[in-house]
C-alpha positions in Angstrom: -13.2 -14.5 22.1 -9.7 -14.9 23.4 -9.4 -18.5 22.4 -10.8 -17.7 18.9 -8.3 -14.9 18.4 -5.5 -17.0 19.7 -6.5 -19.8 17.4 -6.3 -17.7 14.3 -3.0 -16.2 15.2 -1.5 -19.7 15.9 -2.9 -20.8 12.5 -1.2 -17.9 10.7 2.2 -17.7 12.5 4.0 -21.0 11.9 7.5 -19.5 11.4 8.9 -16.8 13.5 9.2 -15.8 17.1 6.0 -14.0 18.4 5.0 -13.3 22.0 1.3 -12.5 22.1 -0.3 -11.1 25.2 -4.1 -11.3 25.1 -6.6 -8.9 26.7 -7.1 -11.3 29.6 -3.4 -11.2 30.5 -2.4 -14.6 29.1 0.9 -14.7 27.2 1.6 -17.2 24.5 4.8 -17.9 22.5 3.9 -18.6 18.9 6.0 -19.8 15.9 9.0 -22.0 15.5 11.4 -19.6 17.4 13.3 -18.5 14.3 14.1 -14.9 13.4 14.0 -11.7 15.5 11.6 -11.8 18.4 8.4 -9.6 18.2 6.1 -9.0 21.1 2.6 -7.6 20.8 -0.3 -7.0 23.2 -4.0 -6.6 22.7 -5.5 -4.0 25.1 -9.1 -5.3 25.2 -11.4 -8.1 24.1 -13.3 -5.9 21.7 -10.1 -5.2 19.8 -9.5 -8.9 19.5 -13.0 -9.4 18.1 -12.5 -6.5 15.6 -9.2 -7.8 14.3 -10.4 -11.4 14.1 -13.4 -10.4 12.0 -11.8 -7.8 9.7 -8.0 -7.9 9.9 -7.3 -5.9 6.7 -8.9 -2.8 8.2 -9.2 -3.4 12.0 -5.6 -4.3 12.7 -4.6 -0.9 11.4 -7.3 0.9 13.3 -6.5 -0.9 16.5 -2.8 0.0 16.1 -3.8 3.6 15.4 -6.0 3.7 18.5 -3.3 2.2 20.7 -5.3 -1.0 21.3 -2.8 -3.2 19.4 0.5 -2.5 21.0 3.9 -3.6 19.7 6.1 -4.0 22.8 9.2 -5.4 21.1 10.2 -4.7 17.5 8.0 -2.4 15.5 4.9 -2.7 13.3 6.9 -3.4 10.2 8.5 -6.4 12.0 5.1 -7.7 12.9 3.6 -7.2 9.5 6.6 -8.9 7.8 6.2 -11.9 10.1 2.5 -12.2 9.2 3.0 -11.7 5.5 5.7 -14.4 5.3 3.3 -16.8 6.9 0.0 -15.9 5.3 -1.9 -18.2 3.0 -5.4 -18.0 1.6 -6.4 -20.7 4.2 -7.0 -18.1 6.9 -10.0 -16.6 5.0 -13.3 -18.0 6.3 -16.7 -17.4 4.7 -17.6 -14.1 6.6 -14.1 -12.6 5.8 -14.4 -13.7 2.1 -17.9 -12.1 1.9 -16.6 -8.9 3.4 -13.8 -8.8 0.9 -16.1 -9.4 -2.1 -18.5 -6.7 -0.9 -15.6 -4.2 -0.6 -14.4 -5.0 -4.1 -17.9 -4.6 -5.6 -18.3 -1.2 -3.9 -14.9 0.0 -5.1 -15.6 -1.2 -8.6 -18.9 0.7 -8.6 -17.3 3.9 -7.3 -14.7 3.8 -10.0 -17.3 3.8 -12.7 -19.8 6.4 -11.4 -20.0 9.6 -13.5 -19.1 11.7 -10.4 -15.8 13.4 -10.3 -14.3 13.3 -6.8 -10.8 13.6 -8.1 -10.0 16.9 -6.4 -11.5 15.8 -3.1 -9.6 12.5 -3.1 -6.3 14.2 -3.9 -6.9 16.8 -1.2 -7.4 14.0 1.4 -3.8 13.1 1.1 -1.7 15.7 -0.7 -3.2 18.8 1.0 -1.9 17.7 4.4 0.7 20.0 5.9 3.8 20.5 3.8 5.8 20.1 7.1 4.6 16.4 7.3 6.2 15.5 3.9 9.4 17.5 4.8 9.9 15.0 7.6 10.8 12.1 5.3 11.1 13.2 1.6 14.4 14.1 -0.1 15.3 17.7 -0.8 13.4 17.8 -4.1 10.2 16.5 -2.4 10.0 13.4 -4.7 6.9 11.5 -3.5 7.3 8.5 -5.8 9.5 5.5 -6.2 13.3 6.3 -6.4 15.7 4.4 -8.6 18.5 2.7 -6.6 20.9 2.3 -9.5 23.7 1.6 -8.6 22.6 -0.3 -5.5 23.4 1.2 -2.1 23.0 4.9 -3.1 21.2 7.3 -0.8 17.6 8.3 -1.1 18.7 11.7 -2.6 20.9 10.1 -5.2 18.2 7.5 -6.0 15.6 10.2 -6.6 17.9 12.0 -9.0 18.5 8.7 -10.8 14.7 8.2 -11.1 14.3 11.7 -12.7 17.3 11.0 -15.0 15.9 7.6 -16.1 12.5 9.0 -16.9 13.9 12.0 -18.7 16.2 9.7 -20.8 13.2 7.8 -22.0 11.3 11.0 -22.9 13.8 11.7 -25.7 13.7 15.4 -24.9 14.7 17.9 -27.6 15.1 21.7 -27.4 12.1 23.9 -27.5 9.5 21.1 -27.1 6.2 21.4 -25.3 5.9 19.0 -22.3 2.9 18.1 -20.2 3.3 16.6 -16.7 0.1 15.0 -15.5 0.3 15.0 -11.7 3.1 17.5 -11.1 3.5 17.1 -7.3 5.8 19.7 -5.8 7.4 20.5 -9.1 10.7 18.6 -9.0 10.3 16.4 -12.1 9.0 19.3 -14.2 11.8 21.6 -13.2 14.4 18.8 -13.9 12.9 18.3 -17.4 12.8 22.0 -18.1 16.4 22.7 -16.9 17.9 19.7 -18.6 16.9 20.7 -22.1 17.2 24.2 -23.6 13.9 26.0 -24.4 11.6 23.3 -23.1 8.2 24.7 -22.2 6.5 22.7 -19.5 3.0 22.7 -18.2 2.4 20.7 -14.9 -1.1 20.0 -13.7 -2.2 19.0 -10.2 -5.4 18.8 -8.2 -3.6 19.6 -4.9 -3.7 23.3 -3.9 -0.9 22.8 -1.4 1.4 21.2 -4.0 0.5 23.9 -6.5 1.5 26.7 -4.1 4.9 25.0 -3.4 5.7 24.2 -7.0 5.0 27.7 -8.2 7.2 29.1 -5.4 10.0 26.8 -6.4 9.7 27.5 -10.1 9.7 31.3 -9.4 12.8 31.0 -7.2 14.7 29.1 -9.9 13.9 31.7 -12.6 11.7 29.3 -14.6 8.3 31.0 -14.4 8.5 32.1 -18.0 8.6 28.5 -19.3 7.4 26.3 -16.4 3.8 26.7 -15.5 1.9 24.7 -12.8 -1.9 24.8 -13.0 -4.8 23.5 -10.8 -6.2 21.4 -13.6 -7.9 18.0 -14.1 -6.5 16.1 -17.1 -10.1 15.2 -18.0 -11.0 18.8 -18.9 -7.9 19.7 -20.9 -8.7 20.7 -24.5 -7.2 22.2 -27.6 -3.5 21.6 -26.9 -0.8 19.4 -28.3 2.3 18.4 -26.5 5.5 16.9 -27.8 6.1 15.0 -24.6 3.9 13.8 -21.8 5.1 12.4 -18.5 3.1 11.1 -15.5 4.9 9.9 -12.4 3.0 8.4 -9.5 -0.4 9.7 -10.6 -1.9 6.8 -12.6 -2.6 4.9 -9.3 -5.3 7.6 -8.6 -7.1 7.3 -11.9 -9.3 4.3 -10.9 -9.8 1.2 -13.1 -13.0 2.5 -14.5 -11.3 5.5 -15.9 -8.4 3.9 -17.7 -10.0 4.1 -21.1 -10.8 7.8 -20.7 -7.3 8.6 -19.4 -5.6 7.1 -22.5 -8.1 8.7 -24.9 -7.1 12.0 -23.4 -3.4 11.2 -23.8 -4.1 10.4 -27.4 -5.9 13.8 -27.8 -3.1 15.8 -26.2 -0.1 14.0 -27.6 1.5 15.2 -30.8 1.5 12.8 -33.8 5.3 12.2 -33.3 5.1 12.6 -29.5 6.3 10.4 -26.7 4.8 9.7 -23.3 6.4 8.0 -20.3 4.0 6.6 -17.6 5.5 5.6 -14.2 3.1 3.8 -11.9 2.9 1.3 -9.1 1.7 -2.0 -10.5 0.8 -5.5 -9.3 1.5 -8.9 -10.8 -2.2 -9.7 -11.5 -5.6 -8.0 -11.2 -6.9 -7.5 -7.7 -10.2 -5.6 -8.5 -10.0 -3.7 -5.3 -7.7 -1.7 -2.9 -6.6 -2.6 0.6 -9.4 -1.5 3.0 -7.1 0.6 5.2 -5.5 2.4 2.2 -8.9 3.1 0.7 -10.4 4.5 3.9 -7.4 6.5 5.3 -4.8 7.1 2.7 -5.8 7.1 -1.0 -9.6 7.1 -1.4 -10.7 5.5 -4.7 -7.1 4.7 -5.7 -6.3 1.4 -7.6 -3.0 -0.3 -8.3 -3.3 -1.8 -11.8 -1.5 -4.8 -13.4 0.3 -4.4 -16.7 -2.4 -6.6 -18.2 -5.1 -4.3 -17.1 -3.3 -1.2 -18.4 -2.2 -2.3 -21.9 -5.6 -2.9 -23.4 -6.7 0.6 -22.5 -3.6 2.0 -24.3 -4.3 -0.1 -27.4 -7.9 0.8 -27.5 -7.0 4.5 -27.5 -4.9 3.8 -30.7 -1.7 4.4 -28.9 1.5 2.3 -29.3 3.4 0.7 -26.5 7.1 1.3 -27.3 8.8 0.0 -24.2 7.8 -1.6 -20.8 10.3 -1.8 -17.9 9.7 -3.3 -14.5 11.5 -2.0 -11.4 11.0 -4.8 -8.9 12.1 -3.8 -5.4 13.0 -0.1 -5.8 9.9 1.1 -4.1 10.5 -1.2 -1.1 13.9 0.5 -0.7 12.3 3.9 -1.1 9.6 3.2 1.5 12.2 1.8 3.9 14.1 5.1 3.7 10.9 7.1 4.1 9.7 5.0 7.1 13.1 5.2 8.9 13.2 9.0 8.4 9.6 9.4 9.5 9.9 7.3 12.6 13.2 9.1 13.6 11.2 12.4 13.6 8.2 11.0 15.5 8.0 13.9 18.0 7.7 16.4 15.1 5.0 14.4 13.4 3.0 14.1 16.7 3.4 17.8 17.2 1.9 18.5 13.8 -1.1 16.2 14.3 -1.2 13.6 17.1 -0.2 10.1 18.2 -3.0 8.5 16.3 -2.0 10.2 13.0 1.6 9.2 13.5 0.7 5.6 14.0 -1.6 5.7 11.0 1.2 7.0 8.7 3.7 4.6 10.3 1.3 1.7 9.5 0.8 3.1 5.9 4.6 3.3 5.2 5.3 -0.1 6.8 2.4 -1.8 5.1 3.3 -0.3 1.7 6.9 -1.6 2.1 5.5 -5.0 2.9 3.5 -4.9 -0.3 6.6 -4.4 -2.4 8.7 -6.9 -0.5 6.2 -9.8 -0.1 3.2 -9.1 -2.3 5.3 -8.7 -5.5 4.2 -5.1 -6.2 6.5 -3.3 -8.5 6.9 -0.1 -10.6 6.1 -0.2 -14.3 7.4 2.4 -16.7 5.6 2.3 -20.0 6.7 4.4 -23.0 3.9 5.3 -25.4 3.7 7.0 -28.8 1.4 7.3 -31.8 4.1 6.6 -34.3 6.5 3.7 -34.3 9.3 6.0 -35.7 9.1 8.3 -32.6 11.4 6.1 -30.6 14.7 4.3 -31.5 14.9 0.7 -32.5 17.0 -0.3 -29.5 17.3 0.7 -25.8 20.9 1.8 -26.1 19.7 5.4 -26.2 18.6 5.3 -22.6 22.1 4.9 -21.2 23.5 7.4 -23.7 20.9 10.0 -22.7 21.5 9.3 -19.0 25.2 10.0 -19.5 24.3 13.4 -21.0 21.9 14.1 -18.2 24.7 13.4 -15.6 26.7 16.1 -17.3 23.8 18.5 -16.8 23.4 17.5 -13.2 27.0 18.3 -12.5 26.5 21.9 -13.4 22.9 22.3 -12.2 22.4 24.9 -9.4 21.7 23.2 -6.1 18.1 22.9 -5.1 17.0 25.4 -2.4 15.3 24.3 0.7 11.7 25.3 0.7 10.8 27.8 3.4 7.6 26.6 5.2 
């Protein structure tokens, strides 16, 4: 097996400077010697076999188990080297068959009339709040930040993200706003505080996020007009909202549920209302999710393409008013999260264990790779029922952001959540 494993690594890594130590103790220098050196070691022959047969899942699992060891550099460095060398030529028939089978299973799950939304959300978002505190900004924004202007801090970029979205919502005093996927409450509180009289309802399926968001809203004196509820969007009825916002939630809907999601948006949105959808997107359909992410991080999630999303909007009799692509902003966000998380390794290990730390390090590193090398991006889609609900040009966005900066200058500072 050693020779078979070595052969596939040599086939992949043509550029770079990789030192590979096999389970039998042999050490090989692979690549053309360019770039920063990376050294890895495989602990046993079974690990070599696993990675060779199923690299998209088993590389992560062997890293988690301490059987794929990075001895120089880090797991991001190794994954970046692989990704910059990878071509479709490495897929043999058994690997292709495995991939097709996984895609078919994920497609089937996304269309079954069984609602596992709450269970899937709890798998990730009901982890200890202390884990997320290790790497998120002070407002607990767990979605792509907006690094505009370039070079700003994570905290500044997360404020810029909220500002950019709020500007597109065209908020007016005393409007009713729905946030689908309200997280720890930061976006909802920003919307409510930025515009007088706004009445906001935020819905989530995470009990831990609900607890924190309610505590934060209470402390900021917003409980009379900012409500967070444990609620599935699918079961909401009999209400109309002037504005709807959804940030970092659409990735969990599943491709089979896109039509139902936008039909519900049509039902809940006022006739002159506006929605802003902020989601990870990919340049073309993939039909399935990375095996590691599906199993360990976001069960039954799916990253859509713009082309997969727009038909569902149109079929729901909604109008697309604006589409914006944010190309590398999530790569920058994930870089900052990963660096913060790794810097507090001891605390993460104390919360869970070494295997959990490596799992999350791999998740953050692999996700950053996706945005840097797989051309993933953020799409922001503005939606309405009425073409007169939004302006004729995009100049209003900058104008609204300027007003929101004035609000931010006088906004009371966010308090640290007591955990």
